[in-house]
VEXMI-255131 format. One record per residue: residue in one letter; x, y, z of N, C-alpha, C in turn. Coordinates in steps of 0.1 Angstrom, whole numbers, plus 5000, padded with zeros to 4 digits. Example, Ala and Ser with C-alpha at 12.3 -4.5 7.8 and 13.67 -1.06 7.14 Angstrom:
<nodes>
a513249435078512349555078513249675078 s512849785071513749895071512950005079 
</nodes>
This chain:
<nodes>
x501049894999500050005000501150134999 x500550234992501250344990501350435003 x502550495010502350565020501650685019 x501050745029500650885032501350955033 x501551055033502751165034502051265039 x502951375044502851505047503451595036 x502951695031503451795020503351925022 x502451935033502352105038501552095050 x502052205055501252265069501352355071 x500052425079500252585087499652565100 x499852645106499752665121499352805128 x498452845133498052955139497952925155 x498752955162498652985176499453115186 x499253095197499453215207501053225201 x501153335196502653405193503353315184 x502253265175502853145162501953185154 x502453215140501753225129502253135115 x503353115121504253005108505052905113 x505752835102506652755108507752765114 x508052875114509552925119509352985134 x508253035131507853135147507752985154 x506852855149506552775160508052675163 x508852665152510152625158510952665167 x510952825167511652935175510952905191 x509752885193508852835205509752705207 x509352615201509952475205511352455210 x512252495197513852455204513952555215 x513252705217514052745227513352745241 x512152655239511252645251510752735256 x509952845249509252985253507852935254 x507353005268506152995272505153085264 x504353075258503353175253502253225263 x502153165272500753195279500653335284 x499853385288499553495297498653525305 x498653605316497453615326496653735321 x495453695319494053775318493453815329 x493453925336493253995347491453985346 x491053965358489453965360488853875348 x489553775345488953735332487753655335 x487353615348486053545349485753555366 x484653615370484153615383485053695390 x486053805384487153845391488353825392 x488153665388489353565389490453585376 x491953595379492853595369493253435362 x492853445348493353315344494553345334 x495253195335496253205327495753135313 x496153175301495553105290496653155277 x496253095269496853115253495953165246 x496553305240495553375230496153425218 x495553435210495953465196495353615191 x496553695191496153855187495453895175 x495753805170495253865151493953785152 x492753855150491853815145491353725133 x492153765123492153725109490753725104 x490153865106488853915103489153925085 x490353935078490553995068491453875061 x491653815052492553685045492553705033 x494053765028494253795016492953865010 x492353965015491554045009489954035011 x489653895015488653875018488153905033 x486853965032486554005045485353895052 x485853835065485653725068484753735083 x484553885086484353885100483053845107 x482353765096480953705100481153555102 x482453535097483053385101483253345117 x482853235124483353185135484953195137 x485353225146486653285153487853135148 x487153055151487952905149488152905135 x486752925129486952925110487852975106 x488353125111489053195106490653165106 x490553105119492053035122492352915111 x491552845113491652755101491852785089 x491152885083491452925069492852965064 x493053055076494453105074495353025077 x495252905080496652805085496652695073 x495052705063494952615054495652685043 x495452825042496452875030497652855030 x498552875044499652825045500152705041 x499252565047499352445041499352405025 x498652495021498852485004499752535002 x500052665005501252744998502652645001 x502752585013503952535013503952375007 x502852315002502952194996502852234980 x502752394979502752404961501652324956 x500752344962499452234954498452344948 x498152324936497452414929496252344920 x496052224921495352104909494452084918 x493452184919492352134926491352114917 x491052114907490052094898490051904891 x491051874889491251734886491551624894 x491351684909491851574920490751604928 x490351484936489451464944489951494955 x489551594963489951654977489251654986 x489751584996488651605008488951705019 x488351745027488251855041487851755052 x488751755059488351695074489051775084 x488051855092488651905104487651855116 x488651865126488251865142487951985147 x487051995160487152065168486252025181 x486652065195485852015204485052135209 x485152255208484052375213483252415202 x483752405189483152455180482952635178 x482152685174482052835177481052865189 x481652825205481352875213481452995216 x482553055212482753215216481653275209 x481353255199480053355191478853335199 x478553185201477353165208477253235224 x478853225233478253295242478553435239 x478753495229478453655223477453685224 x476453615216474953665208474353585218 x474353505227473253425238472753525248 x473053655251472353725257471253805250 x471453805236470253875229469453745224 x469453635229468853505222467553515227 x467053575235465153625233464853715229 x465653815223465053895218465453925203 x464453895192464553885178465453955173 x465354095176466054205170467454175172 x467754105184469554135186470154035182 x469553935174469853785169470553835156 x471853795152472753835142472253755129 x472053825117471653705102472753575103 x473953595109475153465107474953375120 x473653405126473753315142473753175139 x472653155130472852975126474152935122 x474953005115475752975106477352925115 x477053045126478453035138477952935148 x476552925148476352775156476552625153 x476652675141476752525131478052465133 x478752365141479952305141480352305127 x479652235116480152215106480852315096 x480352475101480852605097482152555093 x483352495105484452505107485052455090 x484552305088484952245077484352295065 x482952335060482852425051483152545048 x483652625060484452745053485752735047 x486452665053487552615045487552555033 x486552475031486452405018486252545006 x485152605014484652735003486052815001 x486752825012487752925009489152905002 x489052755003490152684993489652644977 x488452664976487752644966487452484960 x487352424973487352254971486052224974 x485352114962484052084961484151924964 x485051884972484751724975484351704986 x484851584993483851535006484651625016 x483451645027483651755036483351735048 x484051665059483351635072483951715085 x483251735091483951795104483751685116 x484751655124484951555134485051615152 x484151545157484151625172483751535182 x485251495186485251375195486351445207 x486051555207486451595221488051645217 x488851625225490451695223491051595212 x490651475208491451395198490651425187 x489751535183489051575175489851605160 x491251675160492151685148492751555145 x492951475156493851325157492951245148 x491751275149490651145145490351205128 x490451345128490251395113491351345107 x492551355112493951285105493851155101 x493051055110492950915109491850895096 x490750955097489750945086490751015073 x491351105073492151135060492751055054 x493350975063494650855061493750735057 x492550725058491950585057491050595040 x490650735038489950815025491250765015 x492750815021493350805008493850665004 x493750585015494350445015493150375007 x492250405010491050315004490450384989 x491350484985491250534972489950614969 x489450674979488350764977488550914978 x489650924981490151064978491751084976 x492151184967493551184962494451314969 x493651354977494251444987493451484998 x493951525009493151555020493351645028 x492751755031492951885040492751835052 x493251815062493151775076493551845086 x492851865099493651905108492251975120 x492452055125491552105139491852275139 x490752305148490752445155489552445164 x490152545174489452555183489952685188 x488852775196488552895201488052925212 x488252865224487152845236487452915248 x488252995247488753095259487453175264 x486253155267485053165269484653145283 x483653235286483053225300482653095307 x481653015298481552895296482452775299 x483452825294484852705290485452725306 x485652845309486552875319485952845334 x484452885333483652845347483552665348 x483452615334483252485333484052415341 x485552435338486652385339487152425354 x486952535359486752575372486052495383 x484852455376483652375388484452245387 x485252175380485652045383487252045382 x487652195387489152205390490052175382 x489652175370490852145357491652255355 x491152395355492452485355492152565370 x493252605372493952705384493652825384 x492952925391492853075388494053135398 x494253245396495153355402496653295405 x497153265393498453225397499153245384 x500753255385501353295377501553175364 x502253265354502053135341502953015345 x503653005354504752935354503852825366 x502852835370502752745379501052725379 x500952705366499852625360500052555347 x499252465342499752365328500952335330 x501552275340502652205345502752065341 x503052005329502851885325503851795336 x503551675340504251555344504951645361 x503751665367504151735383502951715393 x503551655405502451655412502351755419 x503151865420503451995428502252105422 x501652055411500752145402499252085399 x498252165397497552115389496852175381 x496352145372495352265356495852235349 x495252305337495852285325495652435320 x496352485309496352635304495752595291 x493852665290493552675280493952755270 x493852755256494552785247493952775234 x493952865225493352835211494352835201 x493852795189494652775175494152685166 x495052685157494452595144495752525137 x495452405132496452315128496052255116 x496652285102496152235091497552125085 x497052035077498151935069497551885058 x498251885048497651835034498351725032 x497351615035498151455032497951405015 x498951355013498651304998499551144998 x499051064989499550944987501250964980 x502050904986503750904982503750954967 x503050814959503450814947502950944939 x501851004942501351104936502051234942 x502651264952503751364959504651404951 x505551254951506751264944506451314928 x505351264922505051294907505051424904 x504551514916504351664911505451744919 x506551634927507651694928507451774941 x506851724949506051784960507651764973 x507751864981508751834993507851735002 x508451655009508051545019508051565031 x507351625041508051645056507551525064 x507151435062506951315072505651245065 x505751095068505050995067504050955076 x502950985074501850945086501650765085 x502650725093502750565095501750485098 x501350545109500450475121498950575124 x497950565127497150615135495850525143 x495550525153494650435160494050525174 x492650505168491750535179491150445188 x490450485200489750395209489150445216 x487850415220486950495233487050405241 x487050465257487550385267485950315276 x484950365267483550325271483350335286 x483850445292483550505304482550575307 x482350645318481150755319481950885313 x481450955308481651095302482351165311 x482151155323482951225336484151145342 x484751035333485750955337486750915328 x488050875331488650855324489450685329 x489850645323490550485320491650495328 x491750505344493050535348494050405350 x493650295345494450215343495550215330 x495050295319495650335311495650245300 x494650125299494949995292494150065278 x493150165277493150205263494150275257 x494450365264495550435258496850345251 x497350255263497950165260497950065246 x496850015244496249925230496550025220 x496050155224496250265210497350265206 x498250315215499750355210500450225202 x500250125208500649985207500349975191 x499049975188498449985173498950095166 x499350185170499650295160501450285157 x502250265165503850235164503950105159 x503149975164503349855158504549805164 x505449735155507049685162507949795161 x507649925159508850055159508950085171 x510450135173510450225183510950355178 x509950435187510050585181511250665188 x511750765182512850845186512950915201 x511150945199510650995215509251015214 x508751035224507051055223506951155222 x505751225220505451355219503751355230 x503951355239502851355251501651465252 x500451405254499651445256499451485268 x500251515278500451525294500451715293 x499051775300499051875303499151955315 x499451875327499351925340498051915346 x497251745341496151735351496751605355 x496551565365497251455374496651325367 x495351295363495051175355495751145347 x495651255338496251235322497451205323 x498151275331499751285332499851095336 x499451075342499550965352499650845338 x498550855337498150735324499150735315 x499950855308500950845299502050815306 x502350835321503550765326503150585326 x502250565332501650415330502250365313 x501550395305501950365291503450355290 x503750475288505250495286505850385291 x505750355307506550265316506550115309 x505450085305504749975298505749925285 x505650015274505950015265507350015261 x508050125270509250195263510250185275 x509850205290510750225300511650355299 x512850285303513750425297514450435289 x513850365278514750345265514350485253 x513050525256512750635247512350765256 x512850885254512550975259511151035255 x510651085265509251145265509051305264 x508351395261508351525262506851565260 x506351705266504951745263505351895258 x504751955250504852075245503952165252 x502952165260501952195267502052305273 x503452305279503952435288504452525279 x504452505268504852625260503352665251 x502652575248501552625238500152615246 x500052595258498752535265498152445259 x496852395260496252295253494952365246 x495352335234494152395223493152265222 x492652205228491552135229491652055217 x490752045206490351975196491451985185 x492152095187493252135176494452065184 x494752015193495951995200496451885192 x495851755189496651675180497451715168 x497051795162497451805148498651895153 x498451985163499352115166500651975170 x500651865179501651795184502051715168 x501651705160502151665146503051725139 x502551875137503351975134504652005141 x504651975154505752025164507051885159 x506351795159506951655155507851635142 x506851715131507451735123508451845116 x508751935126509652005128510851925136 x510551865146511851775150512351675139 x511551605129512051535121513151605112 x512651755108513151835100514451885102 x514351955114515651985125516451955132 x515951815137516651725145516851765160 x515551775166515751815181514951755186 x514551735201513251735207513051825218 x511851905217511552025222511551965236 x511652025245511952035262510352025268 x510151985280508852015289509352095298 x508852225297508952325304508252345317 x508552415328508052465338508052365348 x508452215347508352115354509452085361 x509752035372510851965377510651815379 x509551795375509151605371509051585383 x508151665395508051605408506751485408 x507151375413506251235411506551205400 x507351215389507551175378509151145376 x509651095388511451105385511550965377 x510550885376510850785372510650765354 x510350875348510050875334511450955327 x511750925317512950985308512351105302 x512151205307511351335303512751415300 x512351485290513151605281512951715288 x513951755295513651885304514251995295 x515651985289516252065279516052015265 x516152145257516352065243517351975240 x516851875231518151765228518051775213 x519651765208519351775195520151625193 x519851585183520051485175518951415163 x519451315159518651285146517551235150 x516251275145514851235149514451125137 x514150995138513650935128512250925128 x511750915141510250865143509650945156 x508350985156507651045169506550975169 x506150895184505150885187504250995194 x502850985190502251115197500951075203 x500451115215499351065222498451175226 x497151145224496151275228494851175236 x494251275242493151205248492251295248 x491051235245489551325248488851345260 x488151455263487251455273485951355270 x485751255276484651185272485151045264 x486351015269486750875262487750855252 x487850945244488550885231489950885234 x490950805230492650795231492650795215 x493450855210494050845197495350905193 x496150795191497650765189498050785172 x499150865174499750855157501550855158 x501450775147503150765145503950815134 x504450925135505250975121506450965122 x506950935108508350905103509051005095 x510250995093510751025079510750975069 x510751025060510450965046511650905041 x511750755040513150685035513250745020 
</nodes>
């Protein structure tokens, strides 16, 4: 079977608008978080914020599109430019994007006028329609093929990548625009995660969103988008495209637990990661660890079982924050940069309290990277793991 390869990508994240800016953040361990004062109920919240609203992209006025769609549209332009992809008419191209929160920021913005007919904007239905994300990107790129939106929580973009791989391998598409976007820095999200103690208020940026640490609790909510262009290797080589990585394996499972619980044994994630990497040994693991004790301990259990001390592990979320449904594709893009430039990004903020038995990368390591395993977990029970490699 022909390999599925990545020929272009784009990213929009806090303090990051392109590949080289993201490389700088990862290589130098730069925290992109900020404190938003009096963000909710008088509390200060640490979060990741994109300053550009992208209301105009390449001359198009997009102010009535949802914020997450605008992020994705801009990232999609970058992915197509990087891939040098222009043949949209003769090929069957699919668009598959994931999101956890959809247009929650616009829904919250307009909900105060929900009972007053005159205050509801003309585009209210569009911004409340989660599928507007993928439909907007397809329209923006002038793609009229299959278009899907995946909403499996924080694994949404990972699952979008999985579906794109399946469409290419089964011959149902010739190229796939895949990835995800989320813009959920809203009162609803902050208050909800405060209720379940998922986020920690009134602290410095270095005191929350600390991966692999029993001395801290809570993740940093962030916004962002990442887009990949997937093709089969034969077609990519035929058009002279640069290949940035091979999507060697993807696996997804649901834990079958209550929507309020996770499989703390780690068995679901373990099966998932085994299925994704097969018999291979990755250069390192790009972990979903985000500063939530249960999640991080699951990754520890899985890593110890599969790799022990032989494979380094890191988490980029101390730098990026957690971008919910977009996080999987962001981890893939960070892994592609590792493959190209030969480094493992550090896990910042932590001193690994309680995780001393893991081979955590705390300082940037420069070495040849031939492959990266990626773990992602979604609220509601999805575990999705990916395995990306250099092209041989």
